[in-house]
TIVEX-863495 format. One record per atom (N, C-alpha, C, CB): atom name; residue number from 1; y, z, x; residue in three letters. Coordinates in pm, 1 decimal, always signed. Atoms other than C-alpha are relative to their C-alpha. Glycine has a CB too. Layout:
BEGIN
 atom  nr       yy       zz       xx rest
   CA NUM        Y        Z        X  ala
...
REM end
This chain:
BEGIN
 atom  nr       yy       zz       xx rest
    N   1     -6.9   +133.3   -124.4  trp
   CA   1   +580.1   +865.5  +5156.7  trp
    C   1    +71.0    +27.2   +106.8  trp
   CB   1    +68.1   -137.5    -43.2  trp
    N   2    -87.7    -52.1    -83.0  his
   CA   2   +859.1   +941.9  +5285.8  his
    C   2    +25.6    +89.0   +102.4  his
   CB   2    +47.7    +21.5    -45.9  his
    N   3    +34.0   -120.3    -75.3  val
   CA   3   +824.2  +1276.9  +5352.1  val
    C   3    -68.8     -7.8   +140.9  val
   CB   3    -84.3    +74.8    -83.3  val
    N   4   +112.6     +7.9   -111.0  gln
   CA   4   +530.2  +1203.5  +5564.5  gln
    C   4    +29.6   -125.2    +87.0  gln
   CB   4   -156.8    -13.0    -67.6  gln
    N   5    -39.1    +80.8    -68.6  lys
   CA   5   +654.7   +912.6  +5752.8  lys
    C   5   +122.3    +65.1    +65.5  lys
   CB   5    +13.0   -114.9    -68.9  lys
    N   6    -84.1    -45.1    -58.1  ala
   CA   6   +964.1  +1118.2  +5837.5  ala
    C   6    -81.8    +75.1   +107.7  ala
   CB   6    +89.2    +65.6    -83.7  ala
    N   7    +60.8    -93.2    -83.8  arg
   CA   7   +762.9  +1413.1  +5968.9  arg
    C   7    -97.0   -104.1   +122.3  arg
   CB   7    -99.4   +113.3   -108.1  arg
    N   8    +48.3    +75.2    -52.1  ser
   CA   8   +520.4  +1147.5  +6139.7  ser
    C   8   +100.6    -41.4   +127.0  ser
   CB   8    -38.6    -86.6    -94.7  ser
    N   9   -105.6   +116.3   -134.4  ala
   CA   9   +862.4   +975.4  +6359.9  ala
    C   9     +7.3   +119.8    +44.6  ala
   CB   9   +179.9   -109.1    -26.4  ala
    N  10    -88.9   -167.6    -92.5  arg
   CA  10   +974.6  +1363.2  +6433.1  arg
    C  10   -118.6    +50.8   +106.4  arg
   CB  10    +38.0   +186.7   -147.1  arg
    N  11    +98.8    -58.5    -81.9  ala
   CA  11   +637.0  +1468.6  +6559.6  ala
    C  11    -21.7   -136.8   +117.3  ala
   CB  11   -149.6    +49.9   -103.1  ala
    N  12     +3.0   +152.4    -97.5  ala
   CA  12   +598.0  +1079.9  +6771.6  ala
    C  12    +87.7    +58.2    +90.0  ala
   CB  12    +63.8   -169.4    -70.1  ala
    N  13   -110.7    +10.4   -120.4  his
   CA  13   +926.8  +1158.7  +6911.5  his
    C  13    -31.0   +140.7    +66.1  his
   CB  13   +182.4    -17.6    -56.3  his
    N  14    +17.3    -75.1    -40.0  glu
   CA  14   +872.6  +1485.5  +7000.2  glu
    C  14   -171.1     -8.5   +128.7  glu
   CB  14    +24.3    +74.1   -122.6  glu
    N  15   +137.0    +41.5    -88.8  trp
   CA  15   +507.2  +1373.1  +7163.6  trp
    C  15    +36.2    -69.7   +137.8  trp
   CB  15   -100.2   -114.7    -88.5  trp
    N  16    -37.4   +107.4   -134.9  leu
   CA  16   +678.5  +1097.1  +7410.2  leu
    C  16   +115.6   +109.2    +34.5  leu
   CB  16    +66.2   -203.2    -38.2  leu
    N  17   -120.0    -83.2    -36.7  ala
   CA  17  +1010.4  +1366.1  +7470.0  ala
    C  17   -167.9    +94.9    +98.2  ala
   CB  17   +131.6   +100.5   -179.9  ala
    N  18    +41.6    -48.6    -79.8  asp
   CA  18   +693.4  +1570.9  +7605.0  asp
    C  18    -86.9    -75.8   +124.3  asp
   CB  18    -47.2    +79.0    -64.9  asp
    N  19    +89.0    +58.7    -73.0  ala
   CA  19   +493.2  +1303.4  +7773.7  ala
    C  19   +138.0    -39.1   +107.3  ala
   CB  19   -105.0   -126.5    -84.1  ala
    N  20   -103.8    +54.2    -71.0  met
   CA  20   +849.9  +1197.5  +7946.2  met
    C  20    +16.5   +112.2    +74.0  met
   CB  20   +119.8    -53.5    -72.6  met
    N  21     -2.0   -133.7    -96.5  arg
   CA  21   +848.8  +1543.4  +8083.0  arg
    C  21    -68.9    +38.1   +113.5  arg
   CB  21    -28.6    +95.5    -60.7  arg
    N  22   +109.9     +8.8    -58.0  ala
   CA  22   +531.0  +1536.3  +8200.9  ala
    C  22    +10.4    -81.8   +130.0  ala
   CB  22    -89.1    -47.5    -90.3  ala
    N  23    -11.6   +127.0    -49.2  tyr
   CA  23   +576.0  +1210.5  +8391.1  tyr
    C  23   +151.5    +24.7   +123.9  tyr
   CB  23    +23.4   -120.6   -152.7  tyr
    N  24   -112.9    -62.7   -100.2  glu
   CA  24   +918.1  +1371.9  +8569.9  glu
    C  24    -89.1    +65.5   +146.4  glu
   CB  24    +96.9   +148.6    -98.0  glu
    N  25    +59.0   -103.8    -98.2  arg
   CA  25   +720.2  +1633.5  +8700.6  arg
    C  25    -91.6   -110.0    +91.5  arg
   CB  25   -102.3   +139.5    -86.9  arg
    N  26    +96.1    +92.4    -99.8  ala
   CA  26   +418.5  +1358.1  +8801.6  ala
    C  26    +96.9    -80.4    +96.6  ala
   CB  26   -101.7   -119.3    -92.8  ala
    N  27    -54.8    +79.1    -91.5  glu
   CA  27   +699.9  +1173.8  +8987.5  glu
    C  27    +37.8    +85.7   +149.3  glu
   CB  27   +125.2    -63.8    -73.6  glu
    N  28    -28.1   -103.4   -145.0  ala
   CA  28   +809.2  +1473.3  +9202.6  ala
    C  28   -127.6    +15.1   +103.3  ala
   CB  28    +35.4   +175.4    -52.9  ala
    N  29   +120.5    -61.1    -88.3  leu
   CA  29   +417.2  +1557.3  +9311.4  leu
    C  29    -12.2   -176.7    +53.1  leu
   CB  29   -171.5    +99.2   -107.0  leu
    N  30    +71.6   +139.9    -68.1  arg
   CA  30   +357.6  +1135.4  +9382.8  arg
    C  30    +17.2    -18.4   +130.2  arg
   CB  30    +48.8   -130.9    -53.5  arg
    N  31    +22.2    +14.8   -147.9  ala
   CA  31   +220.6  +1001.7  +9666.1  ala
    C  31    +94.3   -148.5    +45.1  ala
   CB  31   -187.6    -15.2    +32.4  ala
    N  32   -103.1   +114.9    -81.8  lys
   CA  32   +457.8   +742.3  +9850.7  lys
    C  32    -49.2   -114.5    -87.9  lys
   CB  32    -28.3    -32.7   +195.6  lys
    N  33    +42.6   +156.3    +54.9  gly
   CA  33   +466.5   +376.2  +9673.9  gly
    C  33    -97.9    +15.5   -113.3  gly
   CB  33    -79.5   -100.4   +123.1  gly
    N  34   +102.7    -19.1    +39.9  asn
   CA  34   +270.8   +531.0  +9387.7  asn
    C  34   +127.4    +30.9   -124.0  asn
   CB  34   -120.6    +98.0    +77.1  asn
    N  35   -118.7    +54.1    +73.3  asp
   CA  35   +547.9   +419.0  +9094.7  asp
    C  35    -44.3    +22.5   -218.5  asp
   CB  35    +12.8   -213.1    +74.9  asp
    N  36    +45.9    -24.1   +216.2  asp
   CA  36   +304.7   +500.7  +8755.9  asp
    C  36    +47.4    +77.1    -34.2  asp
   CB  36   -144.1    +40.9    -77.0  asp
    N  37     -6.9   -135.1    +76.2  ala
   CA  37   +440.2   +825.7  +8648.6  ala
    C  37   +208.5    -94.0    -35.8  ala
   CB  37    -38.8   +218.7   +144.0  ala
    N  38   -110.7    +91.0     +7.8  ile
   CA  38   +805.8   +603.3  +8699.4  ile
    C  38     -7.1   -101.4   -146.6  ile
   CB  38     -6.5    -91.7   +143.9  ile
    N  39    +36.6    +91.1   +136.7  leu
   CA  39   +667.7   +298.2  +8462.9  leu
    C  39    -27.5    +51.6   -118.1  leu
   CB  39   -109.6    -76.3    +11.7  leu
    N  40    +61.0    -49.2   +112.6  arg
   CA  40   +490.3   +510.3  +8239.1  arg
    C  40   +126.0    +85.6    -76.3  arg
   CB  40   -137.1    +91.6    +43.9  arg
    N  41   -104.7    -82.5   +110.4  trp
   CA  41   +836.4   +721.0  +8129.7  trp
    C  41    +99.9   -108.8    -44.7  trp
   CB  41    +96.8   +142.7    +75.9  trp
    N  42    -86.8    +99.3    +79.2  asn
   CA  42  +1017.6   +404.1  +8132.6  asn
    C  42    -49.4    -59.3    -96.8  asn
   CB  42    +47.5    -96.2    +65.9  asn
    N  43    +45.8    +15.1   +141.6  ala
   CA  43   +774.0   +278.2  +7871.2  ala
    C  43    +49.8    +82.4   -104.0  ala
   CB  43   -130.1    +15.8     -6.7  ala
    N  44    +10.6   -153.7   +116.7  cys
   CA  44   +839.2   +587.4  +7676.4  cys
    C  44   +157.2    -13.7    -51.2  cys
   CB  44    -35.9   +204.7   +101.3  cys
    N  45    -69.9    +83.0    +40.4  val
   CA  45  +1177.8   +447.5  +7683.9  val
    C  45    +27.3    -85.9    -60.9  val
   CB  45    +15.8    -19.0    +31.8  val
    N  46    +43.6    +81.5    +75.8  arg
   CA  46  +1146.0   +157.4  +7575.6  arg
    C  46    -28.5    -54.5   -136.3  arg
   CB  46    -50.0     +5.3    +30.4  arg
    N  47   +107.9    -35.0   +125.6  phe
   CA  47   +944.4   +243.6  +7307.5  phe
    C  47   +114.4    +42.9   -111.6  phe
   CB  47   -131.8   +150.7    +39.4  phe
    N  48   -115.1    -61.6    +39.0  leu
   CA  48  +1242.8   +506.6  +7187.2  leu
    C  48    +65.3    -53.9    -34.2  leu
   CB  48    +54.6    +56.1    +56.0  leu
    N  49    -94.0    +63.7    +75.0  arg
   CA  49  +1461.0   +265.6  +7212.0  arg
    C  49    -12.4   -123.3    -77.7  arg
   CB  49    +85.2    -17.6    +71.4  arg
    N  50    +69.1   +116.9    +67.4  ser
   CA  50  +1288.3    -32.4  +7038.4  ser
    C  50    -12.0    +85.9   -170.6  ser
   CB  50   -182.7    -49.0    +96.6  ser
    N  51    +25.0     -1.6    +70.8  leu
   CA  51  +1263.9   +209.4  +6732.2  leu
    C  51   +132.6   +108.0    -46.0  leu
   CB  51   -130.0     +4.0     +1.7  leu
    N  52    -83.3   -104.1    +46.4  pro
   CA  52  +1572.4   +398.1  +6638.0  pro
    C  52    -16.5   +120.0   -125.2  pro
   CB  52    +99.6    -70.9    -26.9  pro
    N  53     +2.3    -79.8    +97.3  ala
   CA  53  +1475.1   +541.4  +6329.6  ala
    C  53    -80.4   +126.8    +59.6  ala
   CB  53    -57.5    -69.7   -123.3  ala
    N  54    +32.1   -111.9    -81.9  leu
   CA  54  +1284.7   +791.4  +6549.1  leu
    C  54   +116.1    +84.1    +61.8  leu
   CB  54    -81.4    -48.8   +104.5  leu
    N  55    -88.8    -71.3    -62.4  glu
   CA  55  +1508.0  +1073.1  +6611.5  glu
    C  55    -54.9   +130.2     -9.9  glu
   CB  55   +131.7    -15.0    -49.5  glu
    N  56    +54.7   -163.9    -50.8  pro
   CA  56  +1429.1  +1450.5  +6743.5  pro
    C  56    +19.8    +57.0   -135.1  pro
   CB  56   +103.9    +99.5   +139.0  pro
    N  57    +19.3    -35.3    +64.8  asp
   CA  57  +1334.9  +1665.2  +6498.7  asp
    C  57   +105.6   +137.7     -5.5  asp
   CB  57   -118.9    -13.8     +3.4  asp
    N  58    -52.9   -113.3    -39.6  leu
   CA  58  +1576.6  +2009.3  +6448.7  leu
    C  58    -68.3   +115.8    +75.0  leu
   CB  58    +44.3    +40.7    -98.8  leu
    N  59    +49.4    -65.6    -10.1  glu
   CA  59  +1286.6  +2191.2  +6443.8  glu
    C  59   -135.2    -11.5    +57.6  glu
   CB  59    +22.3    +34.8    -80.4  glu
    N  60   +116.3    +27.3    -89.7  arg
   CA  60   +998.3  +2222.8  +6717.2  arg
    C  60   -159.4    -52.0   -151.2  arg
   CB  60    -31.1   +198.3   +122.8  arg
    N  61    +68.1    -10.8    +29.7  pro
   CA  61   +740.3  +2103.8  +6485.2  pro
    C  61   -161.0    +78.8     -1.3  pro
   CB  61    +34.9    -63.6     +5.1  pro
    N  62   +147.1    -48.6    -67.7  glu
   CA  62   +387.5  +2274.1  +6428.9  glu
    C  62    -86.3    -58.3    +71.8  glu
   CB  62    -80.3    +31.7    -74.7  glu
    N  63   +100.6    +50.9    -83.9  pro
   CA  63   +111.5  +2255.8  +6679.0  pro
    C  63   -104.7    -83.7   -100.8  pro
   CB  63    -71.4   +126.5    +84.3  pro
    N  64   +125.3    +61.8    +65.8  ile
   CA  64   -200.5  +2029.6  +6550.0  ile
    C  64    -80.9    +49.9    +52.3  ile
   CB  64    -27.6   -131.3     -0.2  ile
    N  65   +118.2    -55.1    -31.2  gln
   CA  65   -505.7  +2196.5  +6548.3  gln
    C  65   -123.1   -121.8    +25.3  gln
   CB  65    -30.8   +102.1   -119.3  gln
    N  66   +156.9   +119.5     +1.8  leu
   CA  66   -816.5  +1936.7  +6704.7  leu
    C  66    -97.8    +72.8    -64.0  leu
   CB  66    -81.6    -49.7   +168.1  leu
    N  67   +148.6    -36.7    +71.8  glu
   CA  67  -1074.3  +2165.3  +6560.3  glu
    C  67     -9.8    +12.4   -134.8  glu
   CB  67    -55.5   +126.8    +40.8  glu
REM end
C-alpha cells in the first residue's frame, strides 16, 4: 500500500509540474486582463505546499496508457 501511495504522490507531483509549465506558457500568450493562467498556476503552488508529502520523483514516471 505504501509503495502505491508513494507512486501516486510522485505521479501527482509530476502532473502538477507539467500543468504549471503549461500555465507559464499560457500566461505569455494571454489576452490583456485575462489572469486565468496565473490564478491556476498559483492554485497548483498552494496545493503542492499544502501537501508536503508530495515530492518529485527522481526518475520520470512511465506514461499512463489511456486506452
